ZAMARTI-640034 format. One record per residue: x, y, z of N, C-alpha, C in turn; residue in one letter. Coordinates in steps of 0.05 Angstrom, whole numbers, padded with zeros to 5 digits, always signed. Layout:
N
XYZXYZXYZa;...
end
This chain:
397
+03094+04861+03300+03087+04836+03314+03104+04813+03304x;+03114+04798+03323+03132+04775+03315+03115+04751+03306x;+03120+04741+03282+03105+04718+03273+03108+04693+03291x;+03088+04676+03292+03089+04652+03309+03112+04634+03302x;+03118+04631+03276+03140+04613+03268+03166+04623+03279x;+03170+04650+03280+03195+04660+03292+03197+04652+03321x;+03175+04655+03335+03176+04648+03364+03180+04618+03367x;+03170+04602+03349+03173+04573+03350+03203+04565+03349x;+03219+04581+03335+03247+04574+03332+03265+04592+03350x;+03252+04606+03369+03268+04620+03390+03273+04649+03384x;+03261+04661+03363+03266+04689+03356+03241+04705+03365x;+03245+04724+03383+03223+04739+03393+03227+04769+03391x;+03246+04778+03375+03252+04807+03373+03259+04815+03344x;+03255+04840+03338+03268+04854+03315+03288+04874+03327x;+03309+04880+03312+03328+04900+03323+03330+04925+03305x;+03315+04925+03283+03314+04950+03267+03286+04961+03269x;+03283+04987+03264+03258+05001+03269+03241+05005+03244x;+03250+04995+03221+03235+04999+03197+03208+04984+03198x;+03187+04995+03187+03161+04982+03188+03160+04958+03168x;+03140+04941+03172+03136+04919+03154+03128+04929+03127x;+03139+04916+03106+03133+04924+03078+03124+04899+03063x;+03108+04903+03043+03100+04880+03025+03125+04872+03009x;+03126+04847+03003+03148+04837+02987+03151+04807+02991x;+03160+04793+02970+03165+04765+02970+03192+04758+02958x;+03203+04736+02968+03229+04726+02957+03224+04698+02946x;+03243+04689+02929+03243+04662+02918+03218+04655+02902x;+03208+04675+02888+03184+04671+02872+03190+04659+02845x;+03215+04662+02836+03224+04651+02811+03251+04637+02815x;+03259+04619+02797+03282+04602+02801+03307+04617+02807x;+03312+04639+02793+03337+04654+02796+03335+04679+02814x;+03314+04680+02831+03310+04703+02848+03328+04704+02872x;+03339+04681+02879+03356+04679+02903+03381+04663+02897x;+03404+04677+02896+03429+04664+02889+03449+04667+02911x;+03465+04646+02915+03486+04646+02936+03512+04636+02925x;+03534+04649+02930+03560+04641+02921+03579+04641+02944x;+03593+04619+02949+03613+04618+02970+03638+04634+02963x;+03650+04646+02983+03675+04661+02979+03697+04648+02995x;+03718+04639+02981+03741+04628+02995+03763+04649+02996x;+03781+04645+03015+03804+04663+03017+03823+04661+02993x;+03837+04682+02988+03857+04682+02966+03878+04660+02971x;+03885+04656+02996+03904+04635+03002+03894+04608+02994x;+03869+04603+02999+03858+04577+02991+03856+04574+02961x;+03847+04595+02947+03844+04594+02918+03871+04591+02904x;+03892+04604+02915+03918+04602+02903+03932+04575+02908x;+03921+04559+02927+03933+04533+02933+03923+04512+02913x;+03902+04518+02897+03893+04499+02877+03913+04497+02854x;+03918+04472+02845+03935+04469+02822+03924+04447+02804x;+03938+04440+02783+03928+04421+02764+03943+04394+02765x;+03956+04389+02788+03972+04365+02789+03958+04342+02803x;+03959+04341+02830+03947+04318+02844+03941+04327+02873x;+03926+04309+02886+03918+04315+02913+03888+04311+02916x;+03875+04326+02933+03846+04325+02937+03833+04342+02916x;+03816+04330+02900+03802+04345+02879+03782+04364+02891x;+03782+04389+02880+03763+04409+02889+03744+04416+02866x;+03718+04417+02871+03698+04423+02850+03682+04447+02859x;+03673+04462+02839+03653+04483+02843+03626+04471+02836x;+03610+04467+02856+03583+04455+02853+03562+04477+02849x;+03549+04476+02826+03527+04494+02820+03501+04478+02820x;+03481+04488+02835+03456+04472+02837+03432+04490+02840x;+03409+04479+02835+03383+04493+02839+03361+04472+02842x;+03344+04476+02861+03322+04457+02865+03329+04432+02880x;+03353+04431+02892+03362+04408+02908+03381+04418+02929x;+03379+04407+02953+03397+04416+02975+03424+04402+02972x;+03444+04412+02988+03471+04402+02986+03473+04372+02992x;+03460+04363+03014+03462+04335+03022+03451+04317+03000x;+03429+04323+02988+03417+04306+02967+03434+04307+02942x;+03446+04330+02935+03463+04331+02912+03487+04314+02915x;+03500+04315+02938+03524+04299+02943+03518+04270+02945x;+03495+04263+02956+03486+04235+02957+03482+04224+02928x;+03470+04240+02911+03465+04232+02884+03491+04228+02869x;+03510+04246+02873+03536+04244+02860+03550+04218+02869x;+03549+04211+02894+03561+04187+02904+03548+04162+02892x;+03521+04163+02890+03506+04141+02879+03511+04137+02850x;+03512+04159+02835+03514+04157+02805+03543+04155+02795x;+03561+04168+02809+03589+04169+02800+03609+04155+02818x;+03601+04148+02842+03619+04135+02861+03640+04154+02872x;+03634+04180+02871+03653+04200+02881+03641+04211+02907x;+03657+04209+02928+03648+04219+02955+03659+04247+02958x;+03641+04266+02961+03649+04294+02963+03639+04305+02990x;+03655+04324+03001+03647+04338+03025+03644+04368+03019x;+03627+04381+03035+03622+04409+03031+03631+04425+03056x;+03633+04451+03053+03640+04468+03075+03615+04478+03090x;+03592+04475+03077+03567+04484+03089+03544+04473+03072x;+03520+04476+03083+03496+04467+03070+03482+04490+03056x;+03473+04485+03032+03458+04505+03017+03430+04495+03011x;+03411+04514+03013+03383+04508+03010+03375+04498+02982x;+03353+04483+02981+03343+04474+02955+03330+04497+02939x;+03318+04516+02953+03303+04537+02940+03320+04561+02934x;+03342+04556+02920+03360+04577+02912+03379+04567+02890x;+03391+04585+02875+03412+04578+02857+03438+04583+02872x;+03454+04562+02876+03477+04564+02894+03503+04554+02880x;+03525+04566+02889+03552+04558+02881+03568+04554+02906x;+03580+04530+02908+03596+04524+02932+03618+04505+02925x;+03639+04505+02942+03662+04488+02937+03659+04461+02952x;+03664+04439+02938+03663+04413+02950+03689+04399+02942x;+03697+04379+02958+03723+04366+02954+03723+04337+02961x;+03742+04322+02950+03744+04294+02955+03760+04289+02981x;+03752+04268+02995+03766+04260+03019+03792+04246+03013x;+03793+04232+02990+03817+04217+02982+03831+04230+02959x;+03857+04225+02957+03873+04237+02935+03871+04218+02911x;+03852+04224+02894+03848+04208+02870+03843+04227+02846x;+03851+04218+02823+03847+04234+02799+03819+04232+02789x;+03801+04247+02800+03772+04244+02795+03764+04258+02769x;+03739+04254+02763+03727+04265+02738+03730+04295+02737x;+03732+04305+02713+03735+04334+02709+03708+04348+02712x;+03686+04335+02704+03660+04347+02705+03640+04326+02713x;+03621+04334+02731+03600+04317+02741+03574+04331+02736x;+03554+04317+02725+03529+04330+02719+03505+04313+02728x;+03485+04326+02738+03459+04314+02745+03437+04332+02735x;+03412+04324+02740+03389+04340+02731+03388+04368+02743x;+03395+04370+02768+03393+04395+02783+03419+04406+02792x;+03441+04395+02783+03467+04405+02792+03489+04399+02771x;+03511+04413+02773+03535+04406+02758+03559+04413+02776x;+03581+04398+02773+03605+04403+02789+03629+04403+02770x;+03643+04425+02769+03667+04428+02752+03692+04428+02769x;+03711+04411+02762+03735+04409+02778+03752+04435+02773x;+03760+04448+02795+03775+04473+02792+03804+04469+02800x;+03811+04445+02809+03839+04440+02815+03842+04419+02837x;+03867+04417+02846+03873+04398+02868+03887+04414+02890x;+03886+04403+02914+03899+04415+02937+03912+04394+02954x;+03936+04399+02966+03950+04379+02981+03935+04369+03005x;+03920+04388+03018+03904+04381+03041+03875+04389+03036x;+03855+04375+03048+03827+04383+03043+03823+04412+03053x;+03807+04427+03038+03799+04453+03047+03781+04451+03071x;+03780+04472+03087+03763+04471+03112+03749+04497+03115x;+03732+04498+03136+03716+04522+03140+03733+04547+03146x;+03757+04543+03155+03774+04566+03160+03782+04580+03134x;+03780+04566+03112+03786+04578+03086+03762+04593+03074x;+03739+04590+03087+03714+04602+03076+03709+04629+03090x;+03708+04651+03074+03704+04677+03084+03674+04683+03089x;+03657+04671+03072+03629+04675+03075+03614+04670+03049x;+03591+04683+03045+03575+04679+03022+03565+04706+03011x;+03564+04708+02984+03553+04731+02971+03524+04724+02962x;+03505+04742+02968+03477+04737+02962+03467+04758+02942x;+03451+04750+02924+03436+04768+02906+03407+04759+02907x;+03389+04776+02917+03362+04768+02923+03343+04788+02910x;+03325+04779+02893+03304+04795+02881+03279+04795+02899x;+03270+04818+02907+03245+04820+02922+03223+04827+02904x;+03203+04810+02902+03180+04814+02884+03156+04826+02899x;+03137+04836+02883+03111+04846+02893+03115+04868+02914x;+03133+04886+02909+03137+04908+02927+03143+04933+02911x;+03137+04956+02922+03143+04981+02908+03168+04995+02920x;+03171+04994+02946+03193+05008+02959+03204+04991+02982x;+03231+04990+02983+03245+04977+03004+03257+04997+03023x;+03261+04991+03049+03273+05010+03067+03301+05018+03059x;+03310+05040+03070+03337+05050+03064+03358+05037+03082x;+03361+05011+03078+03380+04995+03094+03409+05002+03086x;+03428+04996+03104+03456+04998+03098+03470+04975+03111x;+03496+04971+03105+03511+04949+03116+03518+04954+03146x;+03511+04977+03156+03516+04983+03184+03493+04978+03203x;+03471+04966+03192+03448+04959+03208+03456+04939+03230x;+03443+04942+03253+03449+04924+03276+03428+04902+03275x;+03438+04878+03267+03421+04854+03264+03433+04831+03280x;+03417+04819+03297+03427+04796+03312+03431+04771+03295x;+03450+04755+03302+03459+04733+03286+03443+04707+03292x;+03417+04709+03289+03400+04686+03294+03405+04664+03274x;+03400+04639+03282+03398+04617+03263+03371+04620+03248x;+03371+04616+03222+03348+04621+03206+03329+04597+03204x;+03307+04601+03189+03286+04581+03187+03296+04554+03176x;+03315+04555+03157+03325+04531+03145+03338+04512+03165x;+03349+04523+03186+03362+04507+03207+03343+04488+03221x;+03317+04496+03220+03297+04481+03236+03277+04466+03218x;+03283+04465+03192+03266+04450+03174+03246+04467+03158x;+03249+04494+03160+03232+04513+03145+03202+04507+03151x;+03187+04499+03130+03158+04496+03133+03150+04473+03152x;+03169+04456+03158+03163+04435+03177+03185+04437+03199x;+03182+04456+03217+03203+04462+03236+03205+04442+03260x;+03218+04420+03254+03219+04398+03274+03247+04390+03281x;+03267+04399+03267+03294+04388+03271+03303+04392+03300x;+03297+04415+03311+03305+04420+03339+03289+04403+03359x;+03264+04397+03351+03247+04380+03368+03257+04351+03368x;+03266+04342+03345+03278+04316+03343+03304+04315+03360x;+03320+04336+03358+03345+04337+03374+03339+04337+03404x;+03319+04353+03412+03312+04354+03440+03303+04327+03450x;+03287+04313+03434+03277+04286+03442+03300+04266+03445x;+03320+04268+03427+03343+04250+03428+03359+04256+03454x;+03363+04282+03459+03379+04290+03483+03365+04280+03509x;+03339+04281+03510+03324+04272+03533+03319+04242+03534x;+03327+04228+03513+03323+04199+03512+03295+04191+03505x;+03280+04210+03494+03252+04204+03485+03252+04195+03455x;+03262+04171+03450+03267+04163+03422+03241+04159+03407x;+03220+04149+03420+03194+04147+03407+03184+04174+03398x;+03188+04194+03415+03180+04221+03407+03195+04231+03383x;+03221+04225+03382+03238+04233+03359+03227+04221+03333x;+03219+04196+03334+03208+04183+03311+03180+04194+03304x;+03165+04201+03324+03139+04213+03320+03142+04239+03304x;+03161+04256+03312+03166+04281+03297+03175+04275+03268x;+03193+04257+03265+03205+04251+03239+03184+04239+03220x;+03167+04222+03230+03149+04207+03212+03121+04219+03210x;+03110+04227+03232+03081+04232+03233+03073+04262+03235x;+03091+04278+03245+03084+04306+03252+03076+04322+03227x;+03052+04333+03228+03043+04351+03206+03045+04380+03215x;+03056+04396+03197+03059+04424+03204+03038+04441+03190x;+03028+04461+03204+03008+04479+03192+03020+04496+03170x;+03047+04497+03169+03060+04513+03148+03066+04496+03123x;+03064+04470+03125+03071+04452+03103+03049+04450+03083x;+03055+04438+03060+03035+04436+03038+03014+04415+03045x;+02991+04417+03032+02969+04398+03037+02978+04370+03029x;+02993+04368+03007+03002+04342+02997+03020+04328+03018x;+03039+04344+03029+03057+04332+03049+03043+04324+03074x;+03024+04339+03082+03008+04332+03106+02991+04308+03102x;+02982+04304+03077+02967+04280+03070+02984+04255+03072x;+03010+04258+03064+03029+04236+03066+03035+04230+03095x;+03037+04251+03112+03041+04247+03141+03018+04231+03153x;+02994+04238+03145+02970+04224+03155+02971+04195+03146x;+02979+04190+03122+02982+04163+03111+03001+04147+03129x;+03024+04160+03136+03044+04146+03152+03032+04140+03180x;+03019+04161+03192+03010+04158+03220+02988+04137+03222x;+02972+04133+03201+02950+04114+03202+02957+04086+03191x;+02982+04082+03186+02991+04056+03174+02985+04033+03193x;+02979+04010+03182+02975+03986+03198+03002+03971+03200x;+03019+03975+03181+03046+03964+03182+03064+03982+03166x;+03090+03980+03172+03110+03996+03158+03111+03990+03128x;+03110+03964+03122+03114+03956+03094+03092+03966+03075x;+03068+03969+03085+03046+03977+03068+03048+04005+03057x;+03063+04022+03071+03064+04050+03064+03090+04059+03050x;+03111+04043+03053+03138+04051+03043+03137+04058+03013x;+03125+04040+02997+03126+04045+02968+03107+04067+02959x;+03090+04077+02977+03071+04098+02970+03084+04126+02974x;+03108+04126+02987+03121+04152+02993+03140+04159+02970x;+03142+04185+02963+03160+04194+02942+03189+04190+02951x;+03207+04187+02932+03235+04183+02939+03248+04207+02953x;+03235+04231+02950+03245+04254+02964+03242+04251+02995x;+03224+04233+03004+03221+04227+03032+03239+04203+03039x;+03265+04206+03033+03283+04184+03036+03288+04177+03066x;+03289+04196+03083+03293+04191+03112+03269+04174+03122x;+03245+04183+03115+03221+04169+03124+03220+04140+03114x;+03227+04136+03088+03227+04109+03077+03247+04091+03091x;+03271+04102+03096+03291+04086+03110+03283+04079+03138x;+03271+04099+03152+03262+04093+03179+03241+04071+03180x;+03222+04073+03161+03201+04052+03160+03212+04025+03153x;+03232+04024+03136+03245+03998+03129+03258+03986+03154x;+03272+04004+03169+03285+03994+03193+03265+03984+03214x;+03243+04000+03217+03223+03992+03237+03208+03967+03228x;+03208+03962+03203+03194+03938+03193+03209+03912+03201x;+03235+03915+03205+03252+03892+03212+03259+03892+03242x;+03258+03916+03254+03266+03918+03282+03251+03941+03295x;+03236+03936+03315+03219+03957+03327+03234+03975+03347x;+03259+03970+03351+03275+03986+03370+03279+04014+03359x;+03268+04035+03373+03270+04062+03363+03299+04072+03361x;+03317+04062+03379+03345+04070+03378+03358+04060+03352x;+03352+04036+03345+03363+04026+03320+03353+04041+03296x;+03327+04049+03297+03316+04065+03275+03331+04091+03272x;+03336+04104+03295+03350+04130+03294+03378+04126+03284x;+03391+04104+03291+03418+04098+03282+03419+04094+03251x;+03396+04087+03239+03395+04083+03210+03396+04109+03195x;+03392+04131+03209+03394+04158+03196+03424+04164+03192x;+03432+04175+03169+03460+04183+03165+03471+04200+03188x;+03495+04194+03196+03508+04207+03219+03507+04238+03217x;+03512+04249+03194+03513+04278+03190+03486+04290+03197x;+03464+04276+03189+03437+04286+03194+03430+04283+03224x;+03438+04261+03236+03432+04257+03264+03446+04279+03281x;+03470+04286+03274+03484+04308+03287+03470+04334+03283x;+03459+04338+03259+03445+04362+03252+03421+04367+03270x;+03407+04345+03277+03384+04348+03295+03392+04359+03322x;+03413+04348+03333+03422+04357+03360+03433+04385+03357x;+03447+04391+03336+03457+04419+03332+03434+04438+03329x;+03412+04429+03317+03389+04447+03313+03377+04455+03340x;+03376+04436+03359+03366+04443+03385+03385+04462+03399x;+03411+04458+03396+03431+04477+03406+03426+04505+03394x;+03419+04506+03368+03414+04531+03354+03389+04544+03365x;+03368+04528+03371+03344+04539+03383+03350+04552+03410x;+03366+04540+03426+03374+04551+03452+03390+04577+03449x;+03407+04577+03428+03422+04602+03422+03403+04625+03415x;+03384+04619+03397+03364+04640+03389+03349+04650+03414x;+03341+04632+03432+03327+04640+03456+03345+04657+03474x;+03371+04650+03476+03390+04666+03492+03393+04694+03481x;+03396+04696+03455+03400+04722+03442+03375+04739+03445x;+03351+04727+03441+03326+04742+03444+03323+04752+03472x;+03327+04735+03491+03322+04743+03519+03342+04764+03528x;+03367+04761+03520+03388+04781+03527+03381+04808+03515x;+03371+04808+03490+03363+04834+03478+03339+04846+03492x;+03320+04830+03499+03296+04840+03514+03304+04852+03541x;+03325+04841+03553+03335+04852+03579+03355+04875+03574x;+03358+04884+03549+03374+04907+03542+03404+04903+03547x;+03413+04879+03543+03442+04874+03543+03454+04887+03518x;+03479+04897+03520+03493+04907+03497+03504+04883+03481x;+03493+04880+03456+03500+04856+03440+03515+04863+03415x;+03519+04888+03409+03532+04895+03384+03560+04906+03388x;+03569+04909+03413+03596+04917+03419+03605+04901+03444x;+03628+04888+03444+03638+04873+03467+03647+04892+03489x;+03646+04883+03513+03656+04898+03536+03676+04881+03552x;+03687+04893+03573+03707+04880+03589+03697+04853+03599x;+03714+04833+03598+03709+04805+03607+03692+04789+03588x;+03684+04801+03565+03669+04786+03545+03688+04767+03530x;+03677+04745+03519+03691+04728+03500+03686+04739+03472x;+03707+04741+03456+03704+04754+03430+03718+04738+03408x;+03709+04742+03383+03723+04733+03360+03740+04756+03349x;+03765+04750+03341+03782+04771+03328+03778+04770+03298x;+03793+04786+03283+03790+04788+03255+03795+04762+03240x;+03810+04744+03253+03816+04717+03240+03797+04696+03250x;+03775+04705+03264+03755+04687+03275+03766+04669+03297x;+03787+04678+03311+03798+04664+03333+03786+04675+03359x;+03780+04657+03378+03768+04664+03403+03788+04675+03423x;+03780+04694+03439+03797+04705+03460+03782+04724+03478x;+03795+04734+03498+03783+04754+03516+03782+04781+03504x;+03765+04798+03513+03762+04826+03504+03788+04841+03508x;+03797+04855+03487+03822+04870+03488+03819+04898+03478x;+03795+04909+03478+03789+04936+03469+03799+04940+03440x;+03796+04919+03424+03803+04920+03396+03777+04924+03379x;+03775+04945+03363+03751+04951+03348+03743+04929+03328x;+03763+04911+03322+03757+04890+03303+03746+04865+03317x;+03746+04865+03343+03734+04842+03357+03704+04843+03356x;+03692+04819+03355+03663+04816+03355+03654+04799+03379x;+03632+04808+03391+03622+04794+03415+03613+04765+03408x;+03621+04746+03425+03614+04718+03422+03594+04710+03444x;+03574+04695+03436+03553+04685+03454+03556+04655+03457x;+03554+04644+03481+03557+04615+03484+03537+04598+03469x;+03547+04576+03457+03530+04555+03447+03530+04533+03468x;+03507+04525+03478+03506+04507+03500+03514+04479+03492x;+03531+04467+03508+03539+04439+03505+03548+04428+03532x;+03558+04404+03533+03565+04392+03559+03589+04405+03572x;+03604+04421+03556+03627+04437+03568+03620+04466+03568x;+03595+04473+03571+03586+04501+03570+03602+04520+03588x;+03610+04543+03577+03625+04563+03591+03606+04581+03606x;+03607+04579+03633+03588+04594+03650+03597+04622+03657x;+03622+04628+03654+03633+04654+03664+03629+04676+03644x;+03604+04682+03637+03598+04704+03619+03574+04718+03630x;+03569+04742+03620+03546+04758+03629+03519+04746+03618x;+03521+04725+03602+03497+04713+03591+03488+04688+03607x;+03503+04682+03628+03496+04657+03643+03468+04659+03656x;+03460+04683+03664+03434+04687+03676+03412+04678+03656x;+03415+04686+03631+03394+04680+03611+03395+04651+03604x;+03419+04640+03602+03422+04611+03596+03409+04594+03617x;+03414+04601+03643+03402+04585+03665+03372+04586+03664x;+03362+04610+03658+03332+04613+03657+03320+04596+03635x;+03333+04595+03612+03324+04580+03589+03326+04550+03594x;+03349+04542+03606+03353+04513+03612+03332+04504+03632x;+03325+04520+03651+03304+04513+03671+03277+04509+03657x;+03271+04527+03638+03246+04525+03623+03245+04500+03606x;+03269+04491+03597+03271+04468+03579+03275+04442+03594x;+03277+04444+03621+03282+04420+03638+03308+04407+03629x;+03329+04423+03626+03354+04414+03613+03378+04422+03630x;+03399+04406+03628+03425+04413+03639+03446+04411+03617x;+03467+04428+03618+03488+04426+03598+03499+04398+03595x;+03500+04383+03617+03510+04355+03617+03494+04337+03599x;+03468+04345+03594+03451+04328+03577+03461+04327+03549x;+03478+04345+03541+03489+04345+03514+03511+04323+03510x;+03518+04310+03532+03533+04285+03530+03513+04263+03530x;+03509+04250+03506+03487+04231+03502+03498+04203+03504x;+03492+04189+03526+03503+04163+03530+03496+04143+03508x;+03471+04143+03499+03463+04123+03479+03474+04130+03451x;+03480+04155+03447+03490+04164+03421+03514+04183+03425x;+03536+04172+03435+03558+04189+03443+03570+04205+03419x;+03566+04194+03395+03576+04207+03371+03560+04232+03365x;+03538+04236+03378+03521+04260+03374+03526+04281+03395x;+03542+04275+03415+03547+04293+03437+03560+04319+03428x;+03552+04341+03441+03563+04368+03434+03575+04380+03458x;+03600+04390+03455+03613+04402+03478+03608+04432+03481x;+03596+04444+03461+03589+04472+03462+03610+04489+03448x;+03607+04515+03450+03625+04533+03436+03614+04562+03437x;+03620+04577+03416+03611+04605+03415+03603+04612+03387x;+03587+04633+03384+03578+04643+03358+03576+04673+03360x;+03581+04687+03337+03578+04716+03336+03550+04724+03345x;+03549+04746+03361+03523+04756+03370+03509+04771+03347x;+03524+04784+03330+03511+04801+03310+03522+04793+03282x;+03507+04801+03262+03514+04795+03234+03534+04816+03224x;+03555+04806+03212+03575+04823+03199+03568+04824+03169x;+03556+04846+03160+03547+04849+03133+03565+04868+03117x;+03573+04861+03093+03591+04877+03077+03579+04881+03049x;+03589+04902+03036+03582+04908+03008+03552+04907+03003x;+03537+04919+03021+03507+04918+03019+03498+04939+02999x;+03479+04932+02983+03466+04951+02964+03438+04942+02957x;+03421+04962+02951+03395+04957+02941+03392+04972+02915x;+03388+04958+02893+03384+04971+02866+03356+04963+02857x;+03338+04982+02858+03310+04977+02854+03301+04955+02874x;+03295+04931+02864+03286+04910+02883+03306+04888+02886x;+03331+04893+02876+03352+04873+02879+03370+04880+02902x;+03371+04861+02922+03387+04865+02946+03412+04848+02944x;+03436+04861+02948+03461+04846+02947+03477+04851+02973x;+03490+04831+02983+03507+04834+03006+03524+04809+03010x;+03545+04812+03027+03562+04789+03034+03560+04785+03065x;+03557+04760+03073+03556+04753+03101+03579+04734+03108x;+03588+04736+03133+03608+04717+03143+03595+04689+03144x;+03612+04668+03143+03601+04641+03143+03584+04636+03168x;+03563+04621+03164+03546+04614+03186+03522+04633+03190x;+03523+04656+03177+03501+04675+03181+03480+04671+03158x;+03456+04678+03164+03433+04672+03146+03423+04697+03132x;+03421+04695+03106+03410+04717+03090+03381+04722+03097x;+03367+04700+03103+03338+04703+03110+03334+04720+03135x;+03354+04720+03153+03352+04736+03177+03355+04766+03170x;+03372+04772+03151+03375+04799+03141+03349+04808+03127x;+03338+04790+03110+03313+04797+03095+03290+04798+03115x;+03290+04783+03136+03269+04785+03156+03268+04813+03168x;+03291+04825+03173+03292+04852+03184+03283+04873+03163x;+03289+04868+03138+03282+04887+03116+03252+04887+03111x;+03240+04863+03109+03212+04860+03102+03193+04858+03126x;+03203+04846+03148+03186+04840+03171+03159+04828+03162x;+03161+04805+03149+03136+04792+03139+03118+04782+03161x;+03092+04786+03158+03073+04776+03178+03071+04745+03175x;+03073+04735+03151+03072+04706+03146+03096+04698+03129x;+03119+04693+03142+03144+04689+03127+03143+04669+03105x;+03130+04646+03108+03130+04625+03088+03112+04633+03064x;+03091+04649+03069+03076+04659+03046+03092+04679+03030x;+03113+04690+03042+03130+04710+03028+03156+04697+03017x;+03157+04670+03018+03180+04656+03005+03203+04650+03024x;+03201+04655+03049+03223+04650+03068+03226+04620+03073x;
end
């Protein structure tokens, strides 16, 4: 049976036949570790002279955005990442400076440290990132299924993309796309999730029952920085568009991208339910090659099927257009809506994403699961197929 939270984020299928097993993840600090893997070409370009400084950021108990914000606040160093890493994991990832300055050799905070590993003439980019290596301890279980790296698993966007225990990011994005800005603020400030903690829901109630913005701002923890900033903006200006503009650009884009991710999950689920072939490309399909470059199907075994990501330049000439149209109709949406007049900087033109997960070096040793995934794929989606948890968040997802 598919959990309700999965359906809430557009996932309505399993693709492996193993039964549900007991087991939990992320029960201890070091139970879930992630390490980025860069290409040899990128690593060999690092030197000790000058250019854009590159750091290896190690963190635990804090997400990437908050770690980089804290570094900028405390050290004045502006760093960019190749991807976002969850707070509930021990993670290692490469971050780099936008400007060519001789920055600090080591940066330290309470929940992170960043060691400079060299300089590079040009900023590193996602094309240099091969993927991530995961080591995950599964607790409170006796036996795990006999999985292998050849399992057929669809490349869904995972729970983190949607806010995990408070899955609202796609709902905020949908509200922005439709021009319902008051609704977007309602989700950001007041919405209480049945999956969230009692303490957090009490804070949401406090916000929703406020008589004025100023009376509640100082009662909120600093971890609710978005909410505090929104309330400060609303205290001076009641215009919901201005309040939304006060959110950092990267996060505003993330909301719209999350809605795009929800539509992708729905497309993948529906196509699988209609028994489309999703694990091998066929003639006229759009595919990624071994270098992650897009092109037409060429009967190359190294090609991977690509599924459209809906945007204002959505590609209609694929066998998935039937499912996309059906979903768009249900959502009262047109691809053109992804060009957002009031927030043109948030507009998305669309693209493609792998249909299935490319998993390498998979192994299970007792209850320790290890594997490598291509960039953009979620380990929690692999673990979802292994454990098939009835209540994902109770099991650490």
